[in-house]
C-alpha positions as a printed NumPy array, in Angstrom:
array([[ 67.637,  84.867,  73.371],
       [ 70.608,  85.011,  74.564],
       [ 73.119,  87.512,  71.827],
       [ 76.349,  85.392,  70.842],
       [ 78.847,  88.59 ,  70.605],
       [ 77.792,  89.241,  74.523],
       [ 79.463,  85.803,  75.115],
       [ 82.377,  86.536,  73.357],
       [ 83.175,  89.596,  74.777],
       [ 83.493,  87.253,  78.13 ],
       [ 86.994,  86.566,  78.528],
       [ 86.359,  82.772,  79.825],
       [ 84.365,  82.321,  76.163],
       [ 85.749,  84.17 ,  73.698],
       [ 87.946,  81.308,  72.189],
       [ 84.664,  78.788,  71.765],
       [ 83.814,  77.906,  68.429],
       [ 80.102,  78.026,  67.607],
       [ 79.036,  74.67 ,  68.969],
       [ 80.238,  74.938,  71.873],
       [ 78.675,  78.397,  72.36 ],
       [ 74.658,  77.137,  71.396],
       [ 74.869,  74.44 ,  74.98 ],
       [ 75.815,  77.411,  76.81 ],
       [ 73.242,  79.777,  75.757],
       [ 71.004,  77.172,  76.334],
       [ 71.929,  76.748,  80.093],
       [ 71.439,  80.019,  80.64 ],
       [ 68.877,  82.157,  82.438],
       [ 67.423,  85.902,  82.525],
       [ 66.748,  87.573,  85.826],
       [ 65.702,  91.229,  85.84 ],
       [ 66.66 ,  93.104,  89.246],
       [ 65.62 ,  96.171,  90.404],
       [ 68.119,  99.131,  91.091],
       [ 68.706,  98.199,  94.994],
       [ 68.239,  94.885,  95.208],
       [ 70.415,  92.438,  96.646],
       [ 71.473,  89.639,  94.275],
       [ 73.066,  87.274,  96.969],
       [ 74.17 ,  87.945, 100.512],
       [ 77.544,  87.15 , 101.947],
       [ 76.998,  83.496, 103.548],
       [ 74.309,  82.816, 100.894],
       [ 75.422,  78.911,  98.913],
       [ 77.119,  79.788,  95.956],
       [ 74.69 ,  78.046,  93.22 ],
       [ 75.078,  80.181,  90.554],
       [ 77.482,  81.959,  88.2  ],
       [ 76.171,  85.24 ,  87.195],
       [ 76.875,  87.362,  83.924],
       [ 75.97 ,  91.012,  83.514],
       [ 73.63 ,  92.114,  80.101],
       [ 72.762,  94.965,  80.799],
       [ 72.914,  97.308,  84.354],
       [ 75.44 ,  97.362,  86.883],
       [ 76.964,  95.474,  90.363],
       [ 78.509,  95.897,  92.739],
       [ 80.532,  93.414,  95.077],
       [ 80.719,  94.624,  98.832],
       [ 81.897,  93.647, 102.194],
       [ 79.294,  95.034, 104.921],
       [ 80.439,  95.887, 108.575],
       [ 77.927,  95.053, 111.263],
       [ 77.471,  98.849, 111.287],
       [ 76.006,  98.911, 108.064],
       [ 79.37 , 100.805, 106.475],
       [ 80.74 ,  99.308, 103.07 ],
       [ 83.698,  98.491, 101.478],
       [ 83.339,  97.973,  97.553],
       [ 85.451,  95.147,  95.672],
       [ 84.067,  95.24 ,  92.412],
       [ 81.582,  97.693,  89.96 ],
       [ 80.792,  95.773,  87.448],
       [ 78.886,  96.133,  83.621],
       [ 77.864,  94.942,  80.744],
       [ 80.247,  91.726,  79.776],
       [ 81.202,  91.061,  83.207],
       [ 80.8  ,  88.449,  85.278],
       [ 81.069,  87.152,  88.948],
       [ 80.019,  84.383,  91.644],
       [ 82.927,  81.862,  90.38 ],
       [ 84.664,  81.459,  93.39 ],
       [ 81.777,  79.875,  95.549],
       [ 80.918,  77.254,  92.431],
       [ 84.724,  76.722,  92.127],
       [ 84.817,  75.443,  95.726],
       [ 81.758,  74.936,  97.307],
       [ 82.178,  77.653,  99.67 ],
       [ 79.535,  79.979, 100.768],
       [ 79.687,  83.489,  98.915],
       [ 82.214,  85.401, 100.633],
       [ 80.94 ,  89.088,  99.721],
       [ 77.682,  90.57 ,  99.078],
       [ 76.047,  91.606,  95.584],
       [ 73.785,  94.359,  94.926],
       [ 72.273,  95.882,  91.844],
       [ 73.21 ,  99.998,  91.488],
       [ 71.044, 100.304,  88.459],
       [ 68.345,  98.322,  86.503],
       [ 70.294,  95.313,  85.349],
       [ 69.2  ,  91.936,  83.401],
       [ 71.597,  88.813,  84.507],
       [ 72.202,  85.726,  82.674],
       [ 72.274,  82.84 ,  85.17 ],
       [ 74.303,  79.919,  85.21 ],
       [ 73.921,  77.046,  87.62 ],
       [ 76.552,  75.036,  89.42 ],
       [ 76.035,  71.701,  87.719],
       [ 75.942,  72.989,  84.303],
       [ 78.748,  75.135,  84.913],
       [ 81.235,  72.765,  86.356],
       [ 80.083,  70.13 ,  83.319],
       [ 80.841,  72.815,  80.931],
       [ 84.445,  73.293,  82.472],
       [ 85.146,  69.993,  82.353],
       [ 84.349,  68.75 ,  79.06 ],
       [ 86.125,  72.228,  78.157],
       [ 89.428,  72.684,  79.715],
       [ 91.355,  75.41 ,  77.813],
       [ 87.701,  77.351,  79.578],
       [ 88.722,  76.242,  82.588],
       [ 92.459,  77.066,  82.451],
       [ 90.961,  80.77 ,  81.515],
       [ 88.926,  80.973,  84.698],
       [ 92.381,  80.013,  86.557],
       [ 93.94 ,  83.209,  84.917],
       [ 90.647,  85.743,  85.464],
       [ 90.266,  84.306,  89.286],
       [ 94.529,  85.275,  90.009],
       [ 93.631,  88.745,  88.209],
       [ 91.218,  88.973,  90.984],
       [ 92.957,  88.182,  93.805],
       [ 96.078,  90.824,  92.181],
       [ 92.749,  93.135,  92.101],
       [ 91.561,  92.061,  96.002],
       [ 96.185,  92.836,  96.662],
       [ 96.328,  95.529,  95.282],
       [ 93.084,  97.085,  97.379],
       [ 94.223,  95.588, 100.409],
       [ 97.982,  97.681, 100.091],
       [ 95.762, 100.964,  98.826],
       [ 93.958, 100.909, 102.284],
       [ 97.56 ,  99.987, 104.091],
       [ 99.444, 102.432, 102.899],
       [ 97.862, 105.545, 100.835],
       [ 95.644, 108.145, 102.495],
       [ 92.267, 109.29 , 101.481],
       [ 93.002, 111.713,  98.28 ],
       [ 95.031, 109.326,  96.715],
       [ 92.808, 106.015,  97.046],
       [ 90.233, 108.369,  95.577],
       [ 91.58 , 109.773,  92.517],
       [ 92.573, 105.603,  92.177],
       [ 88.988, 105.127,  92.394],
       [ 88.061, 107.944,  90.359],
       [ 90.582, 106.84 ,  87.655],
       [ 89.368, 103.205,  87.674],
       [ 86.419, 103.438,  87.496],
       [ 86.002, 106.611,  84.903],
       [ 85.568, 105.919,  80.799],
       [ 85.218, 107.737,  77.722],
       [ 82.06 , 109.281,  76.834],
       [ 81.274, 110.214,  73.339],
       [ 82.489, 113.392,  73.853],
       [ 85.429, 112.244,  74.473],
       [ 85.356, 113.2  ,  78.332],
       [ 86.172, 110.352,  80.942],
       [ 83.369, 109.802,  83.346],
       [ 82.91 , 107.483,  85.923],
       [ 79.185, 105.692,  85.68 ],
       [ 76.655, 106.73 ,  87.552],
       [ 77.568, 105.817,  91.401],
       [ 75.82 , 107.536,  94.707],
       [ 78.437, 109.494,  96.835],
       [ 77.891, 106.147,  99.211],
       [ 78.684, 103.703,  96.65 ],
       [ 81.95 , 106.056,  96.061],
       [ 83.276, 106.603,  98.707],
       [ 82.798, 102.504,  99.274],
       [ 85.361, 102.546,  96.397],
       [ 87.481, 104.858,  98.088],
       [ 87.35 , 103.067, 101.364],
       [ 86.311, 106.863, 103.09 ],
       [ 83.344, 108.377, 104.116],
       [ 80.916, 110.612, 102.418],
       [ 81.525, 113.676, 104.58 ],
       [ 85.51 , 113.113, 103.327],
       [ 84.784, 112.372, 100.322],
       [ 82.987, 115.517,  99.563],
       [ 85.769, 117.577, 101.157],
       [ 88.294, 116.083,  98.648],
       [ 85.81 , 116.087,  95.47 ],
       [ 85.785, 119.667,  96.125],
       [ 89.285, 119.759,  96.553],
       [ 90.191, 118.542,  93.213],
       [ 87.515, 120.328,  91.52 ],
       [ 88.79 , 123.106,  92.889],
       [ 92.562, 122.297,  91.38 ],
       [ 90.408, 122.172,  88.141],
       [ 91.334, 117.857,  88.163],
       [ 87.292, 117.182,  87.635],
       [ 84.047, 118.335,  87.43 ],
       [ 81.077, 116.91 ,  88.892],
       [ 78.115, 116.306,  87.259],
       [ 74.874, 114.343,  88.134],
       [ 75.675, 111.189,  89.828],
       [ 78.638, 111.078,  87.493],
       [ 82.651, 112.251,  87.805],
       [ 83.832, 113.885,  84.984],
       [ 87.989, 113.266,  84.33 ],
       [ 89.366, 117.308,  83.36 ],
       [ 92.907, 116.344,  83.881],
       [ 94.174, 112.513,  84.377],
       [ 97.782, 112.725,  83.838],
       [ 97.233, 115.702,  87.102],
       [ 95.265, 113.282,  88.619],
       [ 97.566, 110.548,  88.51 ],
       [ 99.828, 112.484,  90.18 ],
       [ 98.004, 112.137,  93.487],
       [ 98.073, 109.021,  93.562],
       [102.282, 108.848,  94.149]])
């Protein structure tokens, strides 16, 4: 059974009444994915909306020579795959599981029927799509106008979240994934991570980056 609290934490569904949530929960299908498993690839048909129940998924553009540019990292209560459902076009990016994950799938037919019956949810979806377009424009801006250390600082601050001990940390990521978020290579990533660590701005932990001085690190973006 899907937890109603999970659905209520998703921007699309926060305003739904209980009678609206019940049929939606009945249409959701739960799938488990292993680390590294591809949920869908660029060019695949868009036949499902995906909600992250647990774990983490990356949305990534992959070049012909295998280099990655990560558009987003998604965790619990995030959703993805809505764009292809709306316009009927193939997927525009790869979705790959970063850590063992449980995803909830909502088929295209059920999703469109749900939107047709609840216009306020469709309006909220437009808002979500607009924010993601702004995010993508911001990524293009960073690649065009920021150098690597500034992009890395922005990526770390964007991903980091407070932990139980009060320290702000990134989620567990491989160096390849963090380099993909920052739009650089592993070698260059390591160089600037070492620089920021020497400056006392971050601390490298197992698979994570602890941010020791967010204010000073934020100044590196300017």
